[in-house]
C-alpha positions, -999 to 999 in steps of 0.1 A, spaced: 644 438 -351 612 418 -355 591 425 -385 559 445 -380 540 424 -404 548 390 -389 533 371 -359 548 345 -337 531 312 -335 523 317 -300 504 349 -307 480 331 -331 452 313 -314 449 276 -324 414 267 -330 400 235 -313 395 207 -337 366 184 -328 374 147 -330 352 133 -358 349 97 -364 357 91 -401 327 82 -422 348 55 -438 354 37 -405 318 34 -396 300 2 -406 274 2 -433 239 9 -418 253 26 -388 229 50 -369 244 77 -347 232 79 -311 214 108 -296 245 116 -276 265 119 -307 238 142 -323 238 163 -291 203 153 -280 192 145 -246 169 115 -239 138 127 -218 133 109 -186 102 86 -184 75 99 -162 65 71 -139 27 69 -130 31 48 -99 14 17 -115 31 -16 -110 38 -35 -140 20 -67 -142 -5 -57 -115 -40 -70 -121 -71 -47 -118 -92 -72 -101 -88 -106 -88 -108 -135 -103 -127 -139 -70 -139 -103 -73 -150 -108 -108 -170 -137 -99 -186 -119 -70 -196 -90 -94 -211 -114 -119 -230 -130 -90 -243 -97 -78 -252 -86 -114 -273 -118 -118 -290 -114 -85 -298 -78 -94 -313 -89 -128 -333 -116 -111 -348 -91 -87 -356 -67 -115 -373 -95 -134 -394 -104 -103 -403 -68 -98 -413 -64 -134 -434 -96 -133 -451 -85 -100 -459 -50 -115 -473 -66 -146 -496 -88 -127 -507 -60 -105 -515 -38 -135 -487 -12 -130 -485 9 -162 -447 10 -159 -444 -27 -163 -473 -35 -188 -468 -44 -223 -478 -21 -251 -509 -42 -258 -522 -38 -221 -515 -1 -216 -540 26 -216 -573 33 -197 -594 18 -226 -578 -15 -222 -580 -14 -184 -619 -10 -189 -620 -38 -214 -602 -60 -189 -628 -51 -161 -657 -58 -185 -644 -93 -192 -633 -101 -157 -667 -91 -142 -686 -118 -161 -683 -155 -169 -672 -162 -204 -678 -194 -224 -642 -192 -236 -629 -202 -203 -646 -235 -206 -637 -240 -243 -603 -256 -238 -615 -279 -211 -644 -290 -234 -621 -294 -263 -600 -318 -242 -631 -339 -234 -640 -339 -270 -606 -351 -280 -607 -380 -255 -642 -389 -265 -635 -390 -302 -608 -417 -295 -633 -441 -279 -646 -467 -302 -683 -462 -289 -707 -445 -314 -727 -429 -286 -696 -413 -270 -684 -401 -303 -717 -386 -311 -719 -369 -277 -683 -354 -282 -692 -339 -316 -724 -325 -302 -704 -310 -273 -679 -296 -297 -706 -279 -318 -722 -264 -287 -689 -250 -275 -682 -234 -308 -717 -218 -311 -714 -207 -274 -680 -189 -280 -693 -172 -312 -724 -158 -293 -703 -148 -262 -677 -131 -284 -705 -111 -303 -719 -101 -268 -684 -90 -256 -677 -69 -287 -710 -51 -284 -705 -43 -247 -669 -32 -252 -680 -8 -281 -708 7 -260 -688 13 -228 -658 26 -244 -678 52 -263 -696 62 -232 -665 65 -210 -639 76 -236 -658 95 -263 -626 112 -276 -604 81 -276 -581 76 -305 -578 38 -300 -595 16 -326 -626 -1 -313 -619 -31 -334 -585 -37 -316 -602 -32 -282 -630 -58 -291 -603 -83 -302 -584 -76 -269 -616 -85 -250 -624 -115 -270 -589 -129 -265 -589 -123 -228 -623 -139 -225 -608 -171 -239 -581 -172 -211 -586 -189 -178 -593 -164 -151 -563 -175 -130 -539 -172 -159 -550 -136 -170 -523 -110 -169 -528 -84 -156 -547 -101 -128 -584 -93 -126 -591 -63 -103 -629 -68 -102 -649 -97 -88 -675 -118 -108 -708 -100 -111 -693 -67 -100 -708 -37 -118 -683 -20 -142 
C-alpha cells in the first residue's frame, strides 16, 4: 500500500530551467544584445527622402544668384531715380523734410557764385603755372574775386533761407543754422549735379 505522505516523481511538476550562458564563458568586455535582454529594437521610420539627394542643382543656384543680383540692381536703380526725383522714401536724412525742400527751391531758383567757383579755381591753377607775370597776376586777382563773391553770395543765401523758413514754417524744430549750411553747400554744387534735381526754374518765384 503506497504511503500517504509520499509522492511519485511523475506527480511533481518539474520546473523549466532557462539556459543561461555561464558568465565565466563570456569574453571580457562582452555586452549582451537587446535580444538577450528581452528588448525589441524599434523600426526606423522612413521619411521618403532619398539618401544623397541634393536639394538644388548647381545650375538652379546660379540662376537664383543671377535673379537676386538683377533684383538688387533694379532696386538700386529705383532708389537712385527716386532720390533724384525728390521722393521722400528714397532721400537721405540730410535731404528730408519740407524745410530742406524749401531751401533747395531757394537755391535752385537763383544763380549762385559757387557754381562758377570750381571752374574759376581751375583757371587760376593753370594760370599760376604760366611763367608770365601778367598772367599770374590776373590769376591771383580772379581767385580773390571768386573768394569774395562766394562769401557775399553765401551771406545772402543764409539771410534768405532764415527769412523764408521762419515765414513758411514758424513752428519748425529744425535748426536754422543747419538749413543755412545746407543751402550754402547746395549753392556750391553745379546745377546739373545737384541731388535731388531742381524742381524750379532759374528766376522762378519761390
